[in-house]
N, C-alpha and C positions, 0 to 999 in steps of 0.2 A: 474472558471475553475471547472469543474467536478471531482469527487474525483478519477475516473478512470484512468483519464487523469494524474493525479498527481502520481497514483500509479505507472503508466509506467515511466514517469519522474525521478522519486526517483529510482525504480529499474535501469534504465539504468545510472542515474549518481552513482550509487555505483558499476557498472559493475557486475551485478548479473542476472541472467537468469530465465527466467519463472520457470524454474523447482526446482533451488536452493530457491525461495521463496515458492514455492508450499510447499516444503520440511520444509520450517521453520513454514508453517502454519499447517503442517500435512494433507494436501490434496495432489490432482494432479494437473499436468501442466495444463489439459484442464479444469477444475475446476477453477485454478487461472485464466486462459486467459480470463472466461468468466468475473470475477469481472474486468479483467483490460480493457476489451472491453465494458464495461457497459453493460453486458446482462445479469448480476446477481448482487443484491445487496451485497454488503460486509458485514458478519455478524461483529456486534459490537466486539466479542470476537476475531476477525481477525484484526479490526482496532487497538486495545488496543496493541495487539501483534506488527505490524508493526509499530507504534508509537514508541515502545520501540525499537523495531530492529533498525531503523531509527534515533533515539533519536530526532524526530520532535514531535510537539504538535498535540492532536488530532484534533484541528480546523485546522490547516495547512494541515493535512493528508487530512481532509474533505473538502479541497478547499473553506474554508470558508475565511480565511485569506491569503495574497498572499507572506508574508515574513514568512520564518519558525521561531520557537521558538524552541530552544533546552529545552528538559527534565530538571529536576533538580534532 
């Protein structure tokens, strides 16, 4: 699974809008939409922020593993 598909799945599973997640990242909805659509790479500091926000490991967020692991 590509990371951008995981971004969308996590957002929808948590009943959040692109606008809400963009605000968490300190960006605008249009920029976040590019990350979620795979049109632009998500910067590492945003990966870390989202992993903490969703309480999942970076390897899950990046689509490397298929089962989420919670952060400690």
